[in-house]
N, CA, C and O atoms as CSV, one atom per row, in Angstrom:
chain,resi,resn,atom,element,x,y,z
A,1,MET,N,N,13.396,19.699,-7.879
A,1,MET,CA,C,13.739,18.355,-8.591
A,1,MET,C,C,12.389,17.430,-8.342
A,1,MET,O,O,11.785,17.318,-7.275
A,2,THR,N,N,12.145,16.940,-9.317
A,2,THR,CA,C,10.847,15.852,-9.412
A,2,THR,C,C,11.574,14.353,-9.318
A,2,THR,O,O,12.532,13.968,-9.988
A,3,VAL,N,N,10.947,13.722,-8.440
A,3,VAL,CA,C,11.226,12.110,-8.169
A,3,VAL,C,C,10.273,11.292,-8.778
A,3,VAL,O,O,9.113,11.336,-8.369
A,4,LEU,N,N,10.602,10.522,-9.732
A,4,LEU,CA,C,9.538,9.598,-10.183
A,4,LEU,C,C,9.560,8.259,-9.257
A,4,LEU,O,O,10.591,7.677,-8.920
A,5,LEU,N,N,8.267,7.885,-8.917
A,5,LEU,CA,C,8.253,6.822,-7.899
A,5,LEU,C,C,7.763,5.578,-8.726
A,5,LEU,O,O,6.945,5.667,-9.641
A,6,ARG,N,N,8.326,4.454,-8.323
A,6,ARG,CA,C,7.800,3.200,-8.816
A,6,ARG,C,C,6.678,2.624,-7.941
A,6,ARG,O,O,6.995,1.971,-6.947
A,7,TRP,N,N,5.428,2.817,-8.238
A,7,TRP,CA,C,4.392,2.318,-7.301
A,7,TRP,C,C,4.285,0.805,-7.575
A,7,TRP,O,O,4.369,0.334,-8.709
A,8,GLN,N,N,4.092,0.068,-6.443
A,8,GLN,CA,C,3.683,-1.238,-6.391
A,8,GLN,C,C,2.496,-1.563,-5.748
A,8,GLN,O,O,2.215,-1.185,-4.611
A,9,LYS,N,N,1.677,-2.372,-6.576
A,9,LYS,CA,C,0.390,-2.583,-5.835
A,9,LYS,C,C,0.395,-3.813,-4.827
A,9,LYS,O,O,1.236,-4.685,-5.044
A,10,SER,N,N,-0.338,-3.944,-3.904
A,10,SER,CA,C,-0.245,-4.942,-2.801
A,10,SER,C,C,-0.548,-6.302,-3.547
A,10,SER,O,O,-1.326,-6.333,-4.500
A,11,SER,N,N,0.055,-7.342,-3.106
A,11,SER,CA,C,-0.256,-8.615,-3.572
A,11,SER,C,C,-1.479,-9.309,-3.045
A,11,SER,O,O,-1.855,-10.411,-3.445
A,12,TYR,N,N,-2.119,-8.541,-2.052
A,12,TYR,CA,C,-3.394,-8.988,-1.572
A,12,TYR,C,C,-4.703,-8.131,-2.150
A,12,TYR,O,O,-5.772,-8.093,-1.541
A,13,SER,N,N,-4.467,-7.462,-3.388
A,13,SER,CA,C,-5.608,-6.841,-3.970
A,13,SER,C,C,-6.604,-7.774,-4.275
A,13,SER,O,O,-6.383,-8.935,-4.618
A,14,GLU,N,N,-7.883,-7.170,-4.126
A,14,GLU,CA,C,-8.992,-8.104,-4.447
A,14,GLU,C,C,-8.976,-8.518,-5.991
A,14,GLU,O,O,-8.234,-8.043,-6.851
A,15,GLY,N,N,-9.896,-9.450,-6.152
A,15,GLY,CA,C,-10.161,-9.988,-7.632
A,15,GLY,C,C,-10.722,-8.996,-8.486
A,15,GLY,O,O,-10.826,-7.828,-8.109
A,16,GLY,N,N,-11.080,-9.373,-9.583
A,16,GLY,CA,C,-11.541,-8.387,-10.479
A,16,GLY,C,C,-10.575,-7.475,-11.118
A,16,GLY,O,O,-9.565,-8.060,-11.510
A,17,ASP,N,N,-10.603,-6.231,-11.329
A,17,ASP,CA,C,-9.643,-5.418,-11.906
A,17,ASP,C,C,-8.480,-5.000,-10.908
A,17,ASP,O,O,-7.596,-4.201,-11.218
A,18,GLY,N,N,-8.565,-5.541,-9.848
A,18,GLY,CA,C,-7.267,-5.373,-8.885
A,18,GLY,C,C,-6.957,-3.882,-8.388
A,18,GLY,O,O,-5.844,-3.540,-7.987
A,19,ASN,N,N,-7.891,-3.171,-8.449
A,19,ASN,CA,C,-7.717,-1.813,-7.863
A,19,ASN,C,C,-8.116,-1.367,-6.496
A,19,ASN,O,O,-8.066,-0.217,-6.060
A,20,THR,N,N,-8.549,-2.527,-5.837
A,20,THR,CA,C,-9.037,-2.257,-4.320
A,20,THR,C,C,-7.953,-2.563,-3.459
A,20,THR,O,O,-7.984,-3.558,-2.736
A,21,CYS,N,N,-6.847,-1.651,-3.489
A,21,CYS,CA,C,-5.670,-1.746,-2.492
A,21,CYS,C,C,-4.978,-0.571,-2.568
A,21,CYS,O,O,-5.274,0.465,-3.164
A,22,VAL,N,N,-3.838,-0.895,-1.772
A,22,VAL,CA,C,-2.857,0.297,-1.653
A,22,VAL,C,C,-1.745,0.048,-2.499
A,22,VAL,O,O,-1.650,-1.041,-3.065
A,23,GLU,N,N,-0.867,0.967,-2.652
A,23,GLU,CA,C,0.165,1.063,-3.454
A,23,GLU,C,C,1.408,1.542,-2.615
A,23,GLU,O,O,1.232,2.353,-1.706
A,24,THR,N,N,2.450,1.136,-2.856
A,24,THR,CA,C,3.773,1.618,-2.106
A,24,THR,C,C,4.734,1.795,-3.017
A,24,THR,O,O,4.852,1.074,-4.008
A,25,ALA,N,N,5.531,2.827,-2.722
A,25,ALA,CA,C,6.816,3.214,-3.316
A,25,ALA,C,C,7.944,3.510,-2.322
A,25,ALA,O,O,7.844,4.169,-1.287
A,26,ALA,N,N,9.042,2.907,-2.817
A,26,ALA,CA,C,10.304,3.051,-1.942
A,26,ALA,C,C,10.995,4.380,-2.247
A,26,ALA,O,O,11.274,4.751,-3.387
A,27,LEU,N,N,11.248,5.069,-1.121
A,27,LEU,CA,C,12.206,6.111,-1.008
A,27,LEU,C,C,13.439,5.832,-0.407
A,27,LEU,O,O,13.620,4.729,0.110
A,28,PRO,N,N,14.465,6.843,-0.409
A,28,PRO,CA,C,15.627,6.490,0.373
A,28,PRO,C,C,15.578,6.184,1.752
A,28,PRO,O,O,16.315,5.315,2.217
A,29,THR,N,N,14.661,6.910,2.554
A,29,THR,CA,C,14.472,6.629,3.920
A,29,THR,C,C,13.197,6.557,4.527
A,29,THR,O,O,12.957,6.570,5.735
A,30,ARG,N,N,12.219,6.462,3.371
A,30,ARG,CA,C,10.893,6.414,3.922
A,30,ARG,C,C,10.214,5.577,2.785
A,30,ARG,O,O,10.855,5.166,1.818
A,31,VAL,N,N,8.782,5.335,2.974
A,31,VAL,CA,C,7.888,4.422,2.150
A,31,VAL,C,C,6.634,5.395,1.979
A,31,VAL,O,O,5.992,5.860,2.922
A,32,ALA,N,N,6.380,5.635,0.591
A,32,ALA,CA,C,5.016,6.332,0.160
A,32,ALA,C,C,3.990,5.277,0.209
A,32,ALA,O,O,4.287,4.130,-0.126
A,33,ILE,N,N,2.793,5.587,0.607
A,33,ILE,CA,C,1.629,4.892,0.453
A,33,ILE,C,C,0.550,5.742,-0.081
A,33,ILE,O,O,0.358,6.893,0.312
A,34,ARG,N,N,-0.230,5.082,-1.087
A,34,ARG,CA,C,-1.414,5.852,-1.560
A,34,ARG,C,C,-2.472,4.730,-1.965
A,34,ARG,O,O,-2.188,3.543,-2.126
A,35,ASP,N,N,-3.793,5.322,-2.109
A,35,ASP,CA,C,-4.795,4.519,-2.437
A,35,ASP,C,C,-5.000,4.144,-4.053
A,35,ASP,O,O,-5.196,5.065,-4.846
A,36,SER,N,N,-4.959,3.086,-4.402
A,36,SER,CA,C,-4.780,2.822,-5.869
A,36,SER,C,C,-6.008,3.360,-6.567
A,36,SER,O,O,-5.910,3.830,-7.700
A,37,LYS,N,N,-7.196,3.306,-5.907
A,37,LYS,CA,C,-8.440,3.807,-6.593
A,37,LYS,C,C,-8.485,5.371,-6.755
A,37,LYS,O,O,-9.237,5.948,-7.540
A,38,ALA,N,N,-7.586,5.985,-5.913
A,38,ALA,CA,C,-7.615,7.480,-6.006
A,38,ALA,C,C,-6.079,7.934,-5.919
A,38,ALA,O,O,-5.813,8.574,-4.902
A,39,PRO,N,N,-5.224,7.753,-6.644
A,39,PRO,CA,C,-3.835,8.010,-6.478
A,39,PRO,C,C,-3.656,9.514,-6.559
A,39,PRO,O,O,-2.725,9.999,-5.915
A,40,SER,N,N,-4.436,10.307,-7.271
A,40,SER,CA,C,-4.220,11.784,-7.164
A,40,SER,C,C,-4.593,12.436,-5.876
A,40,SER,O,O,-4.406,13.644,-5.724
A,41,ARG,N,N,-5.153,11.629,-4.868
A,41,ARG,CA,C,-5.587,12.340,-3.707
A,41,ARG,C,C,-4.548,12.658,-2.733
A,41,ARG,O,O,-4.752,13.324,-1.718
A,42,GLY,N,N,-3.275,12.090,-3.124
A,42,GLY,CA,C,-2.324,12.255,-2.259
A,42,GLY,C,C,-1.678,11.066,-1.545
A,42,GLY,O,O,-2.228,9.972,-1.421
A,43,THR,N,N,-0.430,11.386,-1.077
A,43,THR,CA,C,0.254,10.126,-0.396
A,43,THR,C,C,0.538,10.325,1.108
A,43,THR,O,O,0.439,11.447,1.606
A,44,VAL,N,N,0.878,9.278,1.811
A,44,VAL,CA,C,1.440,9.332,3.011
A,44,VAL,C,C,2.748,8.647,2.990
A,44,VAL,O,O,2.972,7.619,2.351
A,45,THR,N,N,3.632,9.304,3.757
A,45,THR,CA,C,5.209,8.696,3.822
A,45,THR,C,C,5.482,8.450,5.222
A,45,THR,O,O,5.209,9.281,6.089
A,46,ILE,N,N,5.987,7.391,5.450
A,46,ILE,CA,C,6.483,6.920,6.697
A,46,ILE,C,C,7.912,6.424,6.804
A,46,ILE,O,O,8.400,5.941,5.782
A,47,PRO,N,N,8.641,6.477,7.895
A,47,PRO,CA,C,10.034,6.055,7.834
A,47,PRO,C,C,9.938,4.376,7.547
A,47,PRO,O,O,8.998,3.688,7.945
A,48,VAL,N,N,11.001,3.905,6.841
A,48,VAL,CA,C,11.085,2.527,6.588
A,48,VAL,C,C,10.953,1.472,7.802
A,48,VAL,O,O,10.362,0.396,7.718
A,49,GLY,N,N,11.544,1.922,8.832
A,49,GLY,CA,C,11.548,1.096,10.081
A,49,GLY,C,C,9.951,1.101,10.497
A,49,GLY,O,O,9.380,0.028,10.692
A,50,SER,N,N,9.311,2.265,10.613
A,50,SER,CA,C,7.806,2.269,10.882
A,50,SER,C,C,7.099,1.386,10.064
A,50,SER,O,O,6.272,0.605,10.536
A,51,PHE,N,N,7.427,1.467,8.571
A,51,PHE,CA,C,6.617,0.786,7.630
A,51,PHE,C,C,6.941,-0.747,8.007
A,51,PHE,O,O,5.980,-1.516,8.004
A,52,ALA,N,N,8.217,-1.258,8.333
A,52,ALA,CA,C,8.432,-2.597,8.393
A,52,ALA,C,C,7.711,-3.150,9.672
A,52,ALA,O,O,7.286,-4.305,9.679
A,53,ALA,N,N,7.573,-2.301,10.776
A,53,ALA,CA,C,6.851,-2.689,11.903
A,53,ALA,C,C,5.374,-2.735,11.728
A,53,ALA,O,O,4.709,-3.566,12.347
A,54,LEU,N,N,4.870,-1.940,10.969
A,54,LEU,CA,C,3.392,-2.068,10.512
A,54,LEU,C,C,3.090,-3.371,9.859
A,54,LEU,O,O,2.138,-4.088,10.168
A,55,ILE,N,N,3.942,-3.619,8.958
A,55,ILE,CA,C,3.676,-4.820,7.959
A,55,ILE,C,C,3.789,-6.180,8.984
A,55,ILE,O,O,2.937,-7.065,8.907
A,56,GLN,N,N,4.913,-6.262,9.945
A,56,GLN,CA,C,5.008,-7.141,10.831
A,56,GLN,C,C,3.767,-7.400,11.753
A,56,GLN,O,O,3.315,-8.518,12.001
A,57,SER,N,N,3.295,-6.248,12.209
A,57,SER,CA,C,2.017,-6.382,13.108
A,57,SER,C,C,0.933,-6.928,12.270
A,57,SER,O,O,0.233,-7.820,12.748
A,58,LEU,N,N,0.705,-6.482,11.032
A,58,LEU,CA,C,-0.393,-6.764,10.192
A,58,LEU,C,C,-0.382,-8.341,9.957
A,58,LEU,O,O,-1.403,-9.026,10.005
A,59,LYS,N,N,0.839,-8.812,9.707
A,59,LYS,CA,C,1.049,-10.357,9.603
A,59,LYS,C,C,0.581,-11.067,10.879
A,59,LYS,O,O,-0.015,-12.138,10.770
A,60,ARG,N,N,0.822,-10.522,12.095
A,60,ARG,CA,C,0.461,-11.341,13.112
A,60,ARG,C,C,-1.054,-11.115,13.544
A,60,ARG,O,O,-1.530,-11.754,14.483
A,61,THR,N,N,-1.800,-10.175,12.819
A,61,THR,CA,C,-3.098,-9.930,13.247
A,61,THR,C,C,-4.150,-10.931,12.608
A,61,THR,O,O,-4.231,-10.958,11.380
A,62,PRO,N,N,-4.867,-11.660,13.284
A,62,PRO,CA,C,-5.791,-12.760,12.730
A,62,PRO,C,C,-6.924,-11.960,11.847
A,62,PRO,O,O,-7.514,-10.926,12.161
A,63,VAL,N,N,-7.029,-12.606,10.861
A,63,VAL,CA,C,-8.063,-12.117,9.960
A,63,VAL,C,C,-9.547,-12.453,10.420
A,63,VAL,O,O,-10.503,-12.088,9.736
């Protein structure tokens, strides 16, 4: 069975053509992540809870 994913670019993508970012796609219990510049190179999937923890950690990290 083939699953079509709805990829969403990060809202923090750089200016210009906006392709310098990651994309995510929601799965039932995981989140798929890929490089928007090289989407055919593959994806990484992580559990939803781990993804949420990663995002919260990134929000707390000073730039």
